Backbone as JSON Lines, residues from 0, in Angstrom:
{"i":0,"aa":"G","n":[29.59,-15.27,-17.12],"ca":[29.48,-14.2,-18.02],"c":[28.04,-13.8,-18.24]}
{"i":1,"aa":"E","n":[27.55,-14.09,-19.43],"ca":[26.22,-13.66,-19.82],"c":[25.14,-14.37,-18.99]}
{"i":2,"aa":"R","n":[25.38,-15.65,-18.71],"ca":[24.42,-16.41,-17.9],"c":[24.31,-15.83,-16.5]}
{"i":3,"aa":"D","n":[25.47,-15.44,-15.9],"ca":[25.47,-14.84,-14.56],"c":[24.72,-13.51,-14.57]}
{"i":4,"aa":"L","n":[24.89,-12.73,-15.65],"ca":[24.22,-11.45,-15.76],"c":[22.71,-11.63,-15.82]}
{"i":5,"aa":"C","n":[22.24,-12.6,-16.62],"ca":[20.8,-12.87,-16.72],"c":[20.26,-13.36,-15.39]}
{"i":6,"aa":"S","n":[20.99,-14.24,-14.74],"ca":[20.57,-14.75,-13.43],"c":[20.5,-13.62,-12.42]}
{"i":7,"aa":"S","n":[21.5,-12.76,-12.43],"ca":[21.53,-11.62,-11.5],"c":[20.37,-10.68,-11.76]}
{"i":8,"aa":"A","n":[20.06,-10.41,-13.04],"ca":[18.95,-9.53,-13.38],"c":[17.62,-10.13,-12.94]}
{"i":9,"aa":"R","n":[17.47,-11.46,-13.12],"ca":[16.24,-12.13,-12.71],"c":[16.06,-12.06,-11.19]}
{"i":10,"aa":"V","n":[17.13,-12.3,-10.45],"ca":[17.07,-12.23,-8.99],"c":[16.76,-10.8,-8.55]}
{"i":11,"aa":"T","n":[17.44,-9.83,-9.18],"ca":[17.22,-8.43,-8.8],"c":[15.79,-8.0,-9.1]}
{"i":12,"aa":"M","n":[15.27,-8.3,-10.3],"ca":[13.9,-7.92,-10.65],"c":[12.9,-8.65,-9.76]}
{"i":13,"aa":"G","n":[13.17,-9.93,-9.48],"ca":[12.3,-10.68,-8.57],"c":[12.29,-10.05,-7.19]}
{"i":14,"aa":"G","n":[13.45,-9.61,-6.75],"ca":[13.54,-8.95,-5.45],"c":[12.8,-7.63,-5.44]}
{"i":15,"aa":"I","n":[12.91,-6.87,-6.53],"ca":[12.22,-5.58,-6.6],"c":[10.71,-5.78,-6.61]}
{"i":16,"aa":"V","n":[10.23,-6.69,-7.45],"ca":[8.79,-6.95,-7.53],"c":[8.28,-7.5,-6.2]}
{"i":17,"aa":"G","n":[9.0,-8.44,-5.62],"ca":[8.59,-9.01,-4.34],"c":[8.53,-7.96,-3.24]}
{"i":18,"aa":"R","n":[9.52,-7.11,-3.19],"ca":[9.54,-6.05,-2.18],"c":[8.41,-5.05,-2.44]}
{"i":19,"aa":"A","n":[8.15,-4.74,-3.71],"ca":[7.06,-3.81,-4.04],"c":[5.71,-4.4,-3.64]}
{"i":20,"aa":"V","n":[5.54,-5.7,-3.82],"ca":[4.3,-6.35,-3.39],"c":[4.14,-6.25,-1.88]}
{"i":21,"aa":"R","n":[5.23,-6.49,-1.15],"ca":[5.16,-6.36,0.32],"c":[4.85,-4.92,0.73]}
{"i":22,"aa":"I","n":[5.42,-3.95,0.05],"ca":[5.14,-2.54,0.33],"c":[3.67,-2.25,0.04]}
{"i":23,"aa":"S","n":[3.14,-2.82,-1.05],"ca":[1.75,-2.54,-1.43],"c":[0.77,-3.05,-0.39]}
{"i":24,"aa":"L","n":[1.14,-4.07,0.34],"ca":[0.25,-4.58,1.39],"c":[0.07,-3.56,2.52]}
{"i":25,"aa":"L","n":[1.0,-2.63,2.62],"ca":[0.83,-1.53,3.57],"c":[-0.36,-0.67,3.19]}
{"i":26,"aa":"G","n":[-0.78,-0.75,1.92],"ca":[-1.95,-0.01,1.47],"c":[-3.2,-0.4,2.23]}
{"i":27,"aa":"I","n":[-3.33,-1.67,2.57],"ca":[-4.49,-2.12,3.36],"c":[-4.46,-1.46,4.72]}
{"i":28,"aa":"L","n":[-3.3,-1.48,5.36],"ca":[-3.15,-0.85,6.67],"c":[-3.45,0.64,6.58]}
{"i":29,"aa":"W","n":[-2.91,1.3,5.55],"ca":[-3.15,2.73,5.38],"c":[-4.63,3.01,5.15]}
{"i":30,"aa":"A","n":[-5.32,2.16,4.38],"ca":[-6.75,2.35,4.13],"c":[-7.53,2.28,5.44]}
{"i":31,"aa":"V","n":[-7.2,1.31,6.26],"ca":[-7.9,1.15,7.55],"c":[-7.64,2.36,8.45]}
{"i":32,"aa":"I","n":[-6.39,2.78,8.53],"ca":[-6.05,3.93,9.39],"c":[-6.7,5.2,8.87]}
{"i":33,"aa":"S","n":[-6.62,5.44,7.57],"ca":[-7.16,6.69,7.03],"c":[-8.68,6.77,7.2]}
{"i":34,"aa":"V","n":[-9.37,5.64,7.03],"ca":[-10.83,5.65,7.16],"c":[-11.24,5.71,8.63]}
{"i":35,"aa":"S","n":[-10.63,4.86,9.47],"ca":[-11.1,4.76,10.85],"c":[-10.58,5.86,11.76]}
{"i":36,"aa":"V","n":[-9.38,6.35,11.54],"ca":[-8.79,7.34,12.43],"c":[-8.91,8.75,11.86]}
{"i":37,"aa":"L","n":[-8.59,8.9,10.58],"ca":[-8.55,10.23,9.97],"c":[-9.88,10.66,9.34]}
{"i":38,"aa":"D","n":[-10.84,9.74,9.23],"ca":[-12.09,10.01,8.52],"c":[-11.83,10.6,7.14]}
{"i":39,"aa":"S","n":[-10.9,9.99,6.43],"ca":[-10.53,10.45,5.1],"c":[-10.34,9.23,4.22]}
{"i":40,"aa":"D","n":[-10.41,9.46,2.92],"ca":[-10.09,8.34,2.04],"c":[-8.58,8.16,2.01]}
{"i":41,"aa":"P","n":[-8.1,6.99,1.64],"ca":[-6.66,6.71,1.69],"c":[-5.82,7.62,0.79]}
{"i":42,"aa":"W","n":[-6.45,8.26,-0.16],"ca":[-5.71,9.15,-1.06],"c":[-5.85,10.59,-0.6]}
{"i":43,"aa":"L","n":[-6.3,10.77,0.63],"ca":[-6.44,12.09,1.26],"c":[-7.29,13.05,0.41]}
{"i":44,"aa":"G","n":[-8.4,12.56,-0.07],"ca":[-9.35,13.38,-0.81],"c":[-9.36,13.16,-2.31]}
{"i":45,"aa":"S","n":[-8.28,12.69,-2.87],"ca":[-8.21,12.49,-4.33],"c":[-9.15,11.38,-4.78]}
{"i":46,"aa":"H","n":[-9.31,10.34,-3.98],"ca":[-10.18,9.23,-4.34],"c":[-11.62,9.71,-4.47]}
{"i":47,"aa":"S","n":[-12.07,10.49,-3.49],"ca":[-13.46,10.96,-3.54],"c":[-13.67,11.96,-4.69]}
{"i":48,"aa":"R","n":[-12.66,12.77,-4.99],"ca":[-12.8,13.69,-6.12],"c":[-12.92,12.94,-7.45]}
{"i":49,"aa":"T","n":[-12.33,11.75,-7.5],"ca":[-12.4,10.95,-8.71],"c":[-13.69,10.14,-8.78]}
{"i":50,"aa":"M","n":[-14.1,9.56,-7.65],"ca":[-15.22,8.61,-7.66],"c":[-16.6,9.26,-7.51]}
{"i":51,"aa":"C","n":[-16.72,10.3,-6.71],"ca":[-18.05,10.86,-6.42],"c":[-18.81,11.34,-7.65]}
{"i":52,"aa":"P","n":[-18.18,12.0,-8.62],"ca":[-18.95,12.38,-9.81],"c":[-19.53,11.18,-10.56]}
{"i":53,"aa":"R","n":[-18.97,9.99,-10.36],"ca":[-19.49,8.78,-11.0],"c":[-20.65,8.18,-10.2]}
{"i":54,"aa":"V","n":[-20.73,8.52,-8.91],"ca":[-21.78,7.98,-8.05],"c":[-23.11,8.68,-8.33]}
{"i":55,"aa":"C","n":[-23.09,9.99,-8.37],"ca":[-24.32,10.73,-8.64],"c":[-23.98,12.11,-9.19]}
{"i":56,"aa":"K","n":[-24.91,12.68,-9.91],"ca":[-24.7,13.99,-10.52],"c":[-24.56,15.05,-9.43]}
{"i":57,"aa":"G","n":[-23.47,15.81,-9.52],"ca":[-23.23,16.87,-8.55],"c":[-22.56,16.41,-7.26]}
{"i":58,"aa":"C","n":[-22.37,15.12,-7.1],"ca":[-21.74,14.61,-5.87],"c":[-20.26,15.0,-5.83]}
{"i":59,"aa":"T","n":[-19.79,15.27,-4.63],"ca":[-18.4,15.66,-4.42],"c":[-17.85,14.94,-3.19]}
{"i":60,"aa":"G","n":[-16.57,15.08,-2.98],"ca":[-15.93,14.59,-1.76],"c":[-15.75,15.76,-0.82]}
{"i":61,"aa":"P","n":[-15.16,15.56,0.3],"ca":[-14.69,14.28,0.82],"c":[-15.85,13.39,1.25]}
{"i":62,"aa":"Y","n":[-15.53,12.13,1.45],"ca":[-16.54,11.15,1.82],"c":[-17.12,11.44,3.2]}
{"i":63,"aa":"V","n":[-18.33,10.94,3.4],"ca":[-18.97,10.91,4.71],"c":[-19.03,9.44,5.11]}
{"i":64,"aa":"F","n":[-18.47,9.11,6.28],"ca":[-18.4,7.72,6.72],"c":[-19.43,7.45,7.8]}
{"i":65,"aa":"L","n":[-20.1,6.31,7.7],"ca":[-21.04,5.86,8.71],"c":[-20.64,4.44,9.08]}
{"i":66,"aa":"S","n":[-20.3,4.23,10.34],"ca":[-19.94,2.88,10.78],"c":[-20.76,2.53,12.01]}
{"i":67,"aa":"W","n":[-21.16,1.27,12.09],"ca":[-21.93,0.79,13.22],"c":[-21.78,-0.72,13.31]}
{"i":68,"aa":"S","n":[-22.18,-1.26,14.43],"ca":[-22.16,-2.71,14.65],"c":[-23.58,-3.17,14.91]}
{"i":69,"aa":"S","n":[-23.87,-4.36,14.44],"ca":[-25.19,-4.94,14.7],"c":[-24.98,-6.34,15.26]}
{"i":70,"aa":"S","n":[-25.92,-6.76,16.07],"ca":[-25.79,-8.11,16.62],"c":[-27.12,-8.81,16.53]}
{"i":71,"aa":"G","n":[-27.03,-10.1,16.31],"ca":[-28.23,-10.92,16.27],"c":[-28.42,-11.62,17.59]}
{"i":72,"aa":"G","n":[-27.8,-11.11,18.61],"ca":[-27.88,-11.75,19.92],"c":[-26.66,-12.62,20.13]}
{"i":73,"aa":"G","n":[-26.24,-12.7,21.34],"ca":[-25.08,-13.54,21.65],"c":[-23.8,-12.95,21.09]}
{"i":74,"aa":"R","n":[-23.01,-13.81,20.51],"ca":[-21.7,-13.39,20.01],"c":[-21.72,-12.98,18.54]}
{"i":75,"aa":"N","n":[-22.84,-13.11,17.88],"ca":[-22.92,-12.8,16.45],"c":[-23.07,-11.3,16.23]}
{"i":76,"aa":"S","n":[-21.97,-10.61,16.04],"ca":[-22.05,-9.19,15.73],"c":[-21.29,-8.92,14.43]}
{"i":77,"aa":"R","n":[-21.76,-7.92,13.73],"ca":[-21.13,-7.54,12.47],"c":[-20.85,-6.06,12.48]}
{"i":78,"aa":"S","n":[-19.74,-5.7,11.88],"ca":[-19.41,-4.28,11.71],"c":[-19.79,-3.86,10.3]}
{"i":79,"aa":"H","n":[-20.31,-2.67,10.19],"ca":[-20.74,-2.14,8.9],"c":[-20.09,-0.78,8.68]}
{"i":80,"aa":"V","n":[-19.74,-0.49,7.46],"ca":[-19.24,0.83,7.1],"c":[-19.89,1.22,5.78]}
{"i":81,"aa":"N","n":[-20.57,2.35,5.78],"ca":[-21.11,2.91,4.55],"c":[-20.29,4.17,4.25]}
{"i":82,"aa":"V","n":[-20.0,4.36,2.99],"ca":[-19.23,5.52,2.56],"c":[-20.09,6.28,1.56]}
{"i":83,"aa":"Y","n":[-20.36,7.54,1.88],"ca":[-21.24,8.36,1.05],"c":[-20.47,9.53,0.44]}
{"i":84,"aa":"C","n":[-20.92,9.93,-0.74],"ca":[-20.43,11.17,-1.34],"c":[-21.36,12.29,-0.88]}
{"i":85,"aa":"R","n":[-20.83,13.47,-0.85],"ca":[-21.64,14.63,-0.46],"c":[-22.48,15.05,-1.66]}
{"i":86,"aa":"A","n":[-23.79,15.14,-1.41],"ca":[-24.72,15.5,-2.49],"c":[-25.24,16.91,-2.25]}
{"i":87,"aa":"P","n":[-25.37,17.68,-3.32],"ca":[-25.84,19.06,-3.14],"c":[-27.26,19.11,-2.54]}
{"i":88,"aa":"G","n":[-27.43,19.95,-1.53],"ca":[-28.73,20.13,-0.92],"c":[-29.16,19.05,0.05]}
{"i":89,"aa":"V","n":[-28.37,17.99,0.24],"ca":[-28.77,16.9,1.12],"c":[-28.18,17.09,2.53]}
{"i":90,"aa":"G","n":[-26.93,17.5,2.61],"ca":[-26.31,17.77,3.9],"c":[-25.9,16.55,4.7]}
{"i":91,"aa":"L","n":[-25.5,15.49,4.03],"ca":[-25.07,14.28,4.75],"c":[-23.97,14.59,5.77]}
{"i":92,"aa":"E","n":[-23.07,15.49,5.4],"ca":[-21.92,15.79,6.27],"c":[-22.34,16.52,7.54]}
{"i":93,"aa":"R","n":[-23.54,17.12,7.57],"ca":[-24.01,17.83,8.76],"c":[-24.91,16.96,9.65]}
{"i":94,"aa":"M","n":[-25.29,15.79,9.15],"ca":[-26.18,14.92,9.93],"c":[-25.4,14.25,11.06]}
{"i":95,"aa":"D","n":[-26.1,14.11,12.2],"ca":[-25.46,13.37,13.29],"c":[-25.52,11.89,12.95]}
{"i":96,"aa":"W","n":[-24.77,11.13,13.69],"ca":[-24.6,9.7,13.42],"c":[-25.93,8.97,13.41]}
{"i":97,"aa":"L","n":[-26.79,9.21,14.39],"ca":[-28.05,8.49,14.51],"c":[-29.0,8.82,13.35]}
{"i":98,"aa":"T","n":[-29.08,10.08,12.96],"ca":[-29.93,10.48,11.83],"c":[-29.44,9.82,10.55]}
{"i":99,"aa":"L","n":[-28.13,9.83,10.34],"ca":[-27.55,9.21,9.15],"c":[-27.84,7.71,9.14]}
{"i":100,"aa":"L","n":[-27.75,7.08,10.31],"ca":[-28.03,5.65,10.41],"c":[-29.5,5.36,10.11]}
{"i":101,"aa":"E","n":[-30.4,6.17,10.65],"ca":[-31.84,5.96,10.43],"c":[-32.23,6.17,8.96]}
{"i":102,"aa":"K","n":[-31.57,7.08,8.28],"ca":[-31.94,7.43,6.9],"c":[-31.0,6.82,5.86]}
{"i":103,"aa":"R","n":[-30.25,5.8,6.24],"ca":[-29.25,5.25,5.31],"c":[-29.9,4.68,4.05]}
{"i":104,"aa":"D","n":[-31.13,4.14,4.15],"ca":[-31.81,3.62,2.95],"c":[-32.19,4.76,1.99]}
{"i":105,"aa":"E","n":[-32.56,5.92,2.54],"ca":[-32.91,7.07,1.71],"c":[-31.69,7.59,0.95]}
{"i":106,"aa":"H","n":[-30.52,7.44,1.54],"ca":[-29.3,8.0,0.97],"c":[-28.46,6.98,0.22]}
{"i":107,"aa":"E","n":[-29.04,5.84,-0.05],"ca":[-28.31,4.76,-0.73],"c":[-27.76,5.2,-2.08]}
{"i":108,"aa":"R","n":[-28.46,6.09,-2.77],"ca":[-28.01,6.52,-4.1],"c":[-26.73,7.35,-4.04]}
{"i":109,"aa":"F","n":[-26.34,7.84,-2.84],"ca":[-25.11,8.61,-2.68],"c":[-23.95,7.76,-2.16]}
{"i":110,"aa":"E","n":[-24.23,6.47,-1.99],"ca":[-23.23,5.57,-1.39],"c":[-22.23,5.08,-2.44]}
{"i":111,"aa":"L","n":[-20.97,5.06,-2.05],"ca":[-19.91,4.52,-2.93],"c":[-20.09,3.01,-3.0]}
{"i":112,"aa":"P","n":[-20.27,2.45,-4.21],"ca":[-20.45,1.0,-4.32],"c":[-19.2,0.25,-3.88]}
{"i":113,"aa":"W","n":[-19.41,-0.83,-3.19],"ca":[-18.34,-1.73,-2.73],"c":[-17.23,-0.9,-2.07]}
{"i":114,"aa":"A","n":[-17.64,-0.03,-1.16],"ca":[-16.79,1.04,-0.64],"c":[-15.46,0.57,-0.05]}
{"i":115,"aa":"I","n":[-15.5,-0.29,0.93],"ca":[-14.26,-0.66,1.62],"c":[-13.35,-1.43,0.66]}
{"i":116,"aa":"G","n":[-13.92,-2.31,-0.15],"ca":[-13.1,-3.03,-1.14],"c":[-12.51,-2.07,-2.15]}
{"i":117,"aa":"N","n":[-13.3,-1.12,-2.59],"ca":[-12.85,-0.1,-3.55],"c":[-11.68,0.7,-2.96]}
{"i":118,"aa":"L","n":[-11.84,1.15,-1.72],"ca":[-10.78,1.92,-1.07],"c":[-9.53,1.07,-0.84]}
{"i":119,"aa":"G","n":[-9.73,-0.17,-0.38],"ca":[-8.59,-1.05,-0.1],"c":[-7.8,-1.42,-1.34]}
{"i":120,"aa":"L","n":[-8.51,-1.85,-2.39],"ca":[-7.81,-2.26,-3.61],"c":[-7.11,-1.1,-4.29]}
{"i":121,"aa":"S","n":[-7.76,0.06,-4.29],"ca":[-7.09,1.21,-4.91],"c":[-5.86,1.61,-4.11]}
{"i":122,"aa":"S","n":[-5.91,1.42,-2.8],"ca":[-4.74,1.73,-1.97],"c":[-3.6,0.76,-2.24]}
{"i":123,"aa":"I","n":[-3.93,-0.51,-2.4],"ca":[-2.9,-1.5,-2.72],"c":[-2.24,-1.13,-4.04]}
{"i":124,"aa":"G","n":[-3.04,-0.79,-5.03],"ca":[-2.49,-0.41,-6.34],"c":[-1.6,0.82,-6.25]}
{"i":125,"aa":"L","n":[-2.06,1.82,-5.53],"ca":[-1.26,3.04,-5.39],"c":[0.04,2.76,-4.65]}
{"i":126,"aa":"W","n":[-0.04,2.0,-3.57],"ca":[1.18,1.69,-2.8],"c":[2.13,0.82,-3.62]}
{"i":127,"aa":"Y","n":[1.6,-0.04,-4.5],"ca":[2.47,-0.83,-5.37],"c":[3.23,0.1,-6.32]}
{"i":128,"aa":"L","n":[2.5,1.04,-6.92],"ca":[3.16,1.98,-7.84],"c":[4.22,2.81,-7.12]}
{"i":129,"aa":"L","n":[3.96,3.17,-5.89],"ca":[4.96,3.89,-5.1],"c":[6.08,2.94,-4.64]}
{"i":130,"aa":"G","n":[5.72,1.68,-4.44],"ca":[6.68,0.7,-3.93],"c":[7.73,0.26,-4.94]}
{"i":131,"aa":"V","n":[7.39,0.26,-6.22],"ca":[8.36,-0.18,-7.24],"c":[9.61,0.71,-7.24]}
{"i":132,"aa":"P","n":[9.49,2.04,-7.34],"ca":[10.72,2.84,-7.31],"c":[11.45,2.74,-5.96]}
{"i":133,"aa":"L","n":[10.7,2.64,-4.87],"ca":[11.34,2.49,-3.56],"c":[12.09,1.18,-3.49]}
{"i":134,"aa":"A","n":[11.48,0.11,-3.95],"ca":[12.14,-1.21,-3.94],"c":[13.36,-1.21,-4.86]}
{"i":135,"aa":"A","n":[13.26,-0.55,-6.01],"ca":[14.4,-0.46,-6.93],"c":[15.54,0.32,-6.28]}
{"i":136,"aa":"W","n":[15.21,1.4,-5.61],"ca":[16.24,2.19,-4.92],"c":[16.9,1.37,-3.82]}
{"i":137,"aa":"L","n":[16.11,0.61,-3.07],"ca":[16.68,-0.24,-2.01],"c":[17.6,-1.31,-2.6]}
{"i":138,"aa":"A","n":[17.19,-1.91,-3.72],"ca":[18.02,-2.93,-4.38],"c":[19.31,-2.3,-4.91]}
{"i":139,"aa":"W","n":[19.22,-1.13,-5.51],"ca":[20.4,-0.44,-6.02],"c":[21.35,-0.09,-4.88]}
{"i":140,"aa":"N","n":[20.8,0.4,-3.79],"ca":[21.61,0.76,-2.63],"c":[22.33,-0.46,-2.06]}
{"i":141,"aa":"R","n":[21.63,-1.59,-2.0],"ca":[22.22,-2.83,-1.48],"c":[23.34,-3.32,-2.4]}
{"i":142,"aa":"A","n":[23.08,-3.27,-3.71],"ca":[24.1,-3.7,-4.68],"c":[25.33,-2.79,-4.62]}
{"i":143,"aa":"R","n":[25.1,-1.5,-4.48],"ca":[26.21,-0.54,-4.37],"c":[27.05,-0.83,-3.13]}
{"i":144,"aa":"S","n":[26.38,-1.13,-2.04],"ca":[27.08,-1.45,-0.8],"c":[27.94,-2.71,-0.98]}
{"i":145,"aa":"R","n":[27.38,-3.7,-1.66],"ca":[28.15,-4.93,-1.92],"c":[29.35,-4.65,-2.82]}
{"i":146,"aa":"R","n":[29.13,-3.83,-3.87],"ca":[30.24,-3.51,-4.78],"c":[31.35,-2.77,-4.05]}
{"i":147,"aa":"Q","n":[30.99,-1.91,-3.11],"ca":[32.0,-1.16,-2.38],"c":[32.84,-2.06,-1.48]}
{"i":148,"aa":"S","n":[32.29,-3.19,-1.06],"ca":[33.06,-4.09,-0.2],"c":[33.98,-5.02,-1.0]}
{"i":149,"aa":"V","n":[33.76,-5.13,-2.32],"ca":[34.56,-6.03,-3.15],"c":[36.05,-5.68,-3.17]}
{"i":150,"aa":"P","n":[36.48,-4.41,-3.33],"ca":[37.91,-4.13,-3.35],"c":[38.64,-4.59,-2.08]}
{"i":151,"aa":"G","n":[38.0,-4.44,-0.93],"ca":[38.6,-4.9,0.32],"c":[38.76,-6.41,0.35]}
{"i":152,"aa":"I","n":[37.77,-7.1,-0.17],"ca":[37.84,-8.56,-0.23],"c":[38.93,-8.98,-1.21]}
{"i":153,"aa":"D","n":[39.0,-8.31,-2.38],"ca":[40.04,-8.61,-3.37],"c":[41.44,-8.41,-2.79]}
{"i":154,"aa":"R","n":[41.63,-7.33,-2.03],"ca":[42.94,-7.08,-1.4],"c":[43.28,-8.19,-0.42]}
{"i":155,"aa":"R","n":[42.3,-8.62,0.37],"ca":[42.55,-9.68,1.36],"c":[42.89,-11.0,0.66]}
{"i":156,"aa":"I","n":[42.2,-11.3,-0.43],"ca":[42.49,-12.53,-1.19],"c":[43.9,-12.46,-1.75]}
{"i":157,"aa":"A","n":[44.28,-11.33,-2.33],"ca":[45.63,-11.16,-2.87],"c":[46.68,-11.31,-1.77]}
{"i":158,"aa":"Q","n":[46.4,-10.77,-0.59],"ca":[47.33,-10.88,0.53],"c":[47.49,-12.34,0.95]}
{"i":159,"aa":"L","n":[46.38,-13.06,1.09],"ca":[46.45,-14.47,1.48],"c":[47.14,-15.3,0.4]}
{"i":160,"aa":"D","n":[46.88,-14.99,-0.87],"ca":[47.53,-15.69,-1.97],"c":[49.04,-15.47,-1.91]}
{"i":161,"aa":"S","n":[49.44,-14.27,-1.64],"ca":[50.86,-13.94,-1.54],"c":[51.5,-14.7,-0.38]}
{"i":162,"aa":"E","n":[50.82,-14.74,0.74],"ca":[51.35,-15.46,1.91],"c":[51.5,-16.95,1.62]}
{"i":163,"aa":"L","n":[50.51,-17.52,0.93],"ca":[50.59,-18.94,0.6],"c":[51.74,-19.22,-0.37]}
{"i":164,"aa":"R","n":[51.97,-18.35,-1.34],"ca":[53.06,-18.54,-2.3],"c":[54.42,-18.44,-1.62]}
{"i":165,"aa":"S","n":[54.51,-17.53,-0.65],"ca":[55.82,-17.34,0.0],"c":[56.09,-18.4,1.06]}
{"i":166,"aa":"A","n":[55.04,-19.06,1.54],"ca":[55.25,-20.1,2.56],"c":[55.88,-21.32,1.88]}
{"i":167,"aa":"S","n":[56.75,-21.92,2.59],"ca":[57.35,-23.12,2.02],"c":[56.51,-24.33,2.39]}
{"i":168,"aa":"L","n":[56.08,-25.02,1.37],"ca":[55.26,-26.19,1.6],"c":[56.15,-27.43,1.52]}
{"i":169,"aa":"P","n":[55.96,-28.38,2.42],"ca":[56.77,-29.62,2.38],"c":[56.46,-30.43,1.12]}
{"i":170,"aa":"R","n":[57.52,-30.97,0.54],"ca":[57.32,-31.76,-0.68],"c":[57.55,-33.21,-0.38]}
């Protein structure tokens, strides 16, 4: 009765939250794809519109991305990604890659702090918020499917019960 209902609710909510967490991990993948392939922030411009005014006065999006690898010789190489807001009169978005790389210290004040972590974590949060209703819908759909199969099972049980009652059992 009541105990089964509480247990069922706990399992269902645990399933929804667990599924939403798994969906939110897609946010990391989306952040990587959007930055590396699309040259856009994971929120398709909304992130930069929110963050750039906090980076510097007059700064706007979309972001300007600068990525490069450095090596200390041998196998020790590191990948770097700087994310800049567009600043009025500076023209970061028109600079070629090499010029941007050479002047990266001059443009540090336009850089999004903790850029990749900022983009990744905000993507996880956004995907989690999107994942909760999706996970709830999936759980509801699964429960509905199970409920729809119950009448068929009940009919089969009644049929088997009837057959057992009508069969003569040796005494």
